[in-house]
C-alpha positions, 0 to 999 in steps of 0.5 A: 561559517564554513558549513554555511558557505558549502550550501550557499550554491544549493540554498541561499537562506530564502524560501520561494514560498509560491513555489513551495505552495505549488509543490505541496498543492500538487503532492495533495492532489496525488495523495488525495487520489490514492486508495488505500486498502487494509485486509486483516486476515485471520489465519489458522496458525497451523495453515500460516506458511501455506497462506504467506506462500500464496500471498506471495504469489499475489504480491509479486503479480499485483505489484507489477500491475498499473496503479499499483503503488504499494502492496505487501503482507504484514504480520501483526507483532502482538497476534501471530494469526493476523496477517494484514495486507497493505496496498496502495492504488493510484485511484479507484478504477486501478483497484477495480482492475486489480480486483478483476485480475486473473491472478486475484480471481484465482489466488483469493478464493484459495486464501479463504481454506486457511482463515479462521474468520472472514477477512476485514476489508477497510478502503481509505483515502487521505483527507489531509 
């Protein structure tokens, strides 16, 4: 009973479904507009650290860009030669600006030297 009383000032036990549905609508609208990029890089093991160092520069510059919501390099748990860049952009125009940015045009071609095979790039939007 004491716990319930301590929360009464924040929550009266009733859900205002009108406001709740408006919040969900706003959240869904924002989520649906985002673009997620998954770029799987198959890196030569002997060149892995050099690849990571270049990616660090790319990430540091990219996260400063307008519309960049997330940008990071991830290591696949079961395969040390696969490093994946996971990105999230507010919209397609922000992604296009990134692809045409000076730092991307400078760094991305350098990364190709460290790959065993071509990078696999997929883009996604959330449907629900």
